[in-house]
C-alpha positions in Angstrom: 25.9 -58.5 -0.8 23.2 -55.8 1.2 21.2 -56.3 4.1 16.9 -55.0 2.2 16.6 -52.1 5.3 12.4 -53.3 3.7 11.2 -55.8 7.0 12.2 -53.2 10.0 10.5 -50.4 7.2 7.8 -51.1 7.7 6.8 -49.5 11.6 8.4 -46.4 10.7 7.3 -46.0 7.6 3.8 -46.6 8.9 3.8 -43.3 12.6 5.4 -41.3 9.9 2.4 -41.5 6.7 -0.1 -41.6 9.1 -1.4 -45.1 8.0 -0.2 -48.7 7.7 2.5 -49.5 5.6 3.6 -51.7 3.2 7.0 -51.0 1.1 7.0 -52.3 -2.2 10.2 -51.4 -3.9 13.8 -51.2 -1.7 17.5 -50.6 -3.6 20.3 -49.6 -2.8 21.4 -46.6 -5.6 24.7 -47.0 -6.2 27.1 -44.2 -4.7 27.6 -42.5 -2.5 30.9 -42.9 -0.4 29.8 -41.1 2.5 25.9 -41.9 3.3 23.7 -44.5 1.9 20.6 -44.0 -0.2 17.8 -46.6 -0.7 15.6 -46.2 -3.3 12.2 -47.1 -1.7 8.3 -47.6 -3.0 5.2 -47.7 0.2 2.4 -48.3 -0.1 -0.4 -46.1 2.7 -3.1 -45.3 2.9 -4.4 -46.2 -0.2 -1.7 -44.4 -2.4 1.9 -45.6 -3.0 4.5 -43.2 -2.0 7.7 -42.3 -4.2 10.4 -41.7 -1.0 14.0 -42.3 -0.6 15.8 -43.2 2.8 19.1 -42.1 4.3 21.4 -44.1 5.8 24.7 -44.2 7.9 27.3 -45.6 5.8 29.1 -48.9 7.8 32.4 -46.1 7.9 31.4 -42.5 7.7 33.7 -39.7 7.4 34.4 -37.2 4.8 36.6 -35.0 7.3 34.9 -31.2 8.4 31.9 -31.4 10.4 30.0 -33.2 9.5 26.1 -33.3 10.6 24.5 -36.1 12.2 21.5 -37.5 10.7 19.6 -36.4 12.8 20.9 -33.2 12.5 20.7 -33.5 9.0 17.5 -34.4 8.7 16.7 -31.8 11.5 17.8 -28.9 8.6 15.9 -29.7 6.1 12.7 -30.1 7.6 14.2 -25.9 8.7 14.8 -25.1 5.3 11.4 -27.1 4.2 9.6 -25.2 6.1 11.0 -22.1 4.9 10.0 -22.1 1.2 13.3 -23.9 -0.4 14.1 -26.1 -3.0 14.3 -29.0 -1.1 12.3 -32.2 -0.6 10.0 -34.0 1.9 11.3 -34.8 4.8 9.1 -37.1 6.4 11.0 -37.7 9.6 14.3 -39.8 11.5 14.7 -42.7 12.2 17.7 -43.4 15.2 17.6 -47.3 14.7 17.0 -48.5 10.8 18.8 -52.3 11.2 22.3 -50.5 13.8 22.5 -47.6 12.0 20.5 -44.0 12.2 18.6 -43.3 8.8 15.7 -40.9 7.6 13.1 -40.5 4.9 12.6 -38.0 2.9 9.9 -38.1 -1.0 11.9 -39.1 -3.9 12.1 -36.1 -6.7 12.9 -37.4 -10.0 15.4 -36.3 -12.6 19.1 -35.8 -12.9 22.2 -35.8 -10.2 24.0 -37.4 -12.4 26.7 -34.6 -12.7 28.2 -35.8 -16.7 24.6 -36.2 -17.3 23.2 -32.4 -15.7 26.3 -31.4 -18.1 26.2 -32.6 -20.7 22.3 -34.5 -21.9 20.7 -33.2 -24.6 17.1 -33.0 -23.4 18.7 -30.8 -20.6 20.4 -28.1 -22.6 17.4 -26.3 -22.0 17.5 -27.2 -18.1 21.4 -25.6 -17.8 20.1 -22.2 -19.9 18.8 -21.4 -16.8 20.1 -23.6 -13.6 22.2 -20.5 -12.6 20.1 -18.6 -12.7 18.2 -21.0 -10.3 21.1 -21.4 -8.1 21.4 -18.3 -7.0 18.0 -17.7 -6.0 17.9 -21.3 -4.3 21.2 -19.5 -2.7 19.6 -16.6 -1.4 17.1 -18.1 0.0 18.5 -20.8 1.4 21.2 -17.8 3.1 18.2 -16.1 4.4 16.7 -18.6 7.3 17.5 -17.3 10.1 20.2 -17.6 12.4 18.3 -17.6 15.4 17.0 -21.4 14.3 20.5 -22.7 13.2 22.0 -23.0 17.3 22.6 -26.5 16.6 24.6 -26.8 13.8 29.3 -25.9 13.7 30.2 -22.5 13.7 33.3 -22.2 15.0 35.1 -19.8 17.1 32.8 -16.6 16.8 35.6 -14.2 17.4 37.4 -16.5 14.5 37.1 -15.7 10.4 35.2 -18.7 9.0 38.0 -18.8 6.4 40.0 -19.2 8.8 38.0 -21.4 11.3 38.1 -24.2 8.0 42.1 -23.4 7.1 43.0 -24.6 10.6 40.3 -28.0 10.4 42.4 -28.5 6.8 45.7 -29.1 8.3 44.5 -30.3 12.0 42.8 -33.5 9.1 45.9 -33.3 6.9 48.9 -33.2 9.6 46.4 -36.8 11.3 46.9 -38.3 7.9 50.7 -38.2 9.2 52.0 -37.9 5.1 53.4 -34.8 3.4 51.4 -32.6 1.0 53.4 -30.5 -0.3 51.4 -28.2 -3.1 48.6 -29.3 -0.5 50.0 -27.1 3.1 51.1 -24.4 -0.2 47.7 -23.6 -1.4 46.9 -23.4 3.0 49.9 -20.8 3.6 47.6 -19.3 0.9 44.8 -19.5 2.1 46.5 -18.2 5.0 48.1 -14.9 4.0 45.1 -14.1 2.1 42.1 -14.9 4.2 39.5 -12.7 3.5 37.7 -10.2 6.2 34.9 -12.2 8.7 31.1 -11.1 6.4 28.5 -11.7 8.8 28.0 -15.7 9.1 24.7 -17.6 8.3 23.4 -21.0 7.4 25.9 -22.8 4.5 24.7 -25.4 2.7 28.5 -27.1 2.5 28.2 -28.9 -0.6 25.9 -27.2 -3.1 27.0 -27.7 -5.9 26.2 -30.0 -10.0 25.9 -33.8 -8.8 24.4 -32.4 -5.6 21.0 -31.0 -7.7 18.3 -33.0 -8.7 17.3 -31.5 -12.4 14.5 -31.7 -14.5 13.5 -30.3 -18.2 12.8 -26.8 -16.0 16.5 -26.6 -14.1 16.8 -27.4 -10.7 14.4 -29.2 -9.0 16.0 -30.2 -4.9 19.3 -29.1 -2.8 20.1 -32.6 -2.1 23.0 -33.4 0.6 23.2 -31.5 3.2 25.6 -33.1 5.9 28.1 -30.3 5.8 26.2 -27.9 6.6 26.9 -25.6 8.8 26.6 -21.4 9.7 29.7 -19.5 8.1 30.8 -17.2 4.8 28.5 -16.9 3.2 30.9 -16.8 -0.2 32.1 -20.1 0.6 28.7 -21.5 -1.4 29.8 -19.3 -4.2 33.0 -20.9 -4.7 32.8 -24.1 -4.3 30.7 -25.1 -7.2 32.9 -23.2 -9.5 36.0 -25.5 -8.6 37.2 -28.5 -11.5 36.0 -31.6 -9.8 32.3 -30.4 -10.1 32.8 -29.6 -14.0 32.4 -32.9 -14.7 34.8 -32.6 -17.7 33.4 -29.3 -19.1 36.1 -27.1 -17.7 35.1 -24.2 -19.8 32.2 -23.6 -18.1 33.5 -22.4 -14.5 30.4 -22.6 -13.0 29.9 -25.8 -12.8 30.3 -27.4 -16.6 27.0 -25.6 -17.6 27.5 -21.9 -17.4 29.4 -18.7 -16.9 29.9 -17.4 -13.4 29.0 -13.6 -14.1 25.0 -13.6 -14.1 25.5 -15.9 -11.5 27.3 -13.4 -9.2 25.4 -11.2 -10.1 21.5 -12.8 -9.9 22.6 -13.4 -5.9 24.1 -10.2 -5.0 20.6 -8.7 -7.1 18.6 -10.4 -4.1 21.1 -10.4 -1.2 22.7 -6.8 -1.7 25.8 -8.4 -0.8 29.3 -7.2 -2.8 30.2 -10.6 -3.1 33.1 -10.3 -6.1 35.8 -11.7 -8.3 38.8 -12.2 -5.8 36.1 -13.4 -3.2 35.5 -16.6 -5.6 39.0 -17.1 -6.3 39.5 -17.4 -2.7 37.2 -19.5 -1.8 37.3 -21.4 -4.9 41.0 -22.5 -4.0 40.0 -22.8 -0.7 37.8 -25.3 -1.9 40.1 -27.2 -4.2 42.2 -27.6 -0.8 39.3 -29.0 1.0 38.3 -32.0 -1.4 42.0 -32.6 -1.5 41.8 -32.8 2.3 38.9 -34.5 1.6 40.0 -36.6 -0.8 42.7 -38.5 1.1 40.3 -39.1 4.2 38.7 -41.5 2.4 41.4 -43.4 0.1 41.9 -43.6 4.1 38.7 -45.7 4.4 40.1 -48.1 2.2 43.5 -48.2 2.9 42.4 -49.0 6.3 41.0 -51.9 5.3 37.7 -49.9 7.4 35.9 -49.8 4.4 37.3 -51.9 1.1 35.8 -50.0 -2.0 37.0 -49.0 -5.1 35.1 -46.0 -5.1 36.8 -44.6 -2.4 40.8 -45.9 -2.9 39.3 -43.7 -7.1 38.9 -40.9 -5.2 42.6 -40.9 -3.7 43.9 -41.1 -6.6 42.3 -39.1 -7.9 43.6 -36.5 -4.9 46.6 -36.1 -7.6 44.2 -34.6 -10.3 43.2 -32.2 -7.4 46.7 -30.7 -6.2 47.9 -30.1 -10.0 44.3 -27.8 -10.1 45.2 -26.1 -6.9 48.7 -25.2 -8.2 47.6 -24.0 -11.1 45.3 -21.2 -9.2 48.7 -20.5 -7.3 50.4 -19.8 -10.1 46.8 -17.5 -11.2 46.5 -16.0 -8.4 50.3 -14.5 -7.4 51.0 -14.1 -4.1 
């Protein structure tokens, strides 16, 4: 049974909200393989604050270069200041019952992918989402680079794509077992590595499932733990991978629509010339990356560090991601 954080949360909320705070609701939201999210209602200054508390899980590891919660909060505050569609952050807590956490506003809407792509009441929202996603990414990628020095960026002389591929190779090697399909994908990505673009802020997990959606469309961009400085095309390719279509495989952009309007609007707003071949590369890289992440998550369960049906299922689903890698390699050719 998970211990409530309601008691220890009172003093830091009092500091953040500027008035004595009491917690009336505090419950752990199901899901979240790498971080805990707590639904919190707090009374302070004569009003109720609807909040989310994001805290490290007992064994947080998803692969890649994951931001500390302190830097995740710092980045959320920065992009909020620059007008990105994100929840308002309230503050960082170095130690909340033994683990770091931060507090942000709770945004109303739906983030569960299968609901976003299927619920009838979100039909009009789905029609708006491709353009809104493009506009959101354009704003995210416009955050000044001189304010991002606390984010990972890899070797300045190495193309972001090659840095990602090399990092995935190291992570796969650490598993100590063969995965020939993933290795084929990594080899193709090395051979076709694109010329580097100027680095921008990259969200790193921009997709349906990490977007809060209401009847008007995009309400907030969530889950910034994989943010870094890199190729902006990465954020355009990641939402295309099949796992984020939630059963609507005919709609390449996250199960909500075709990719062309999304890409055209992004290029129009940014002046970049990212093309279909760029999206193919980053979609394949995304599938390979997701397969590696799934295996790392599986190991959290199998090692006994964090027994979890969800983590075990993620490992099992890596076979489906490998099938998608093979299908993409056949389509793209050598």
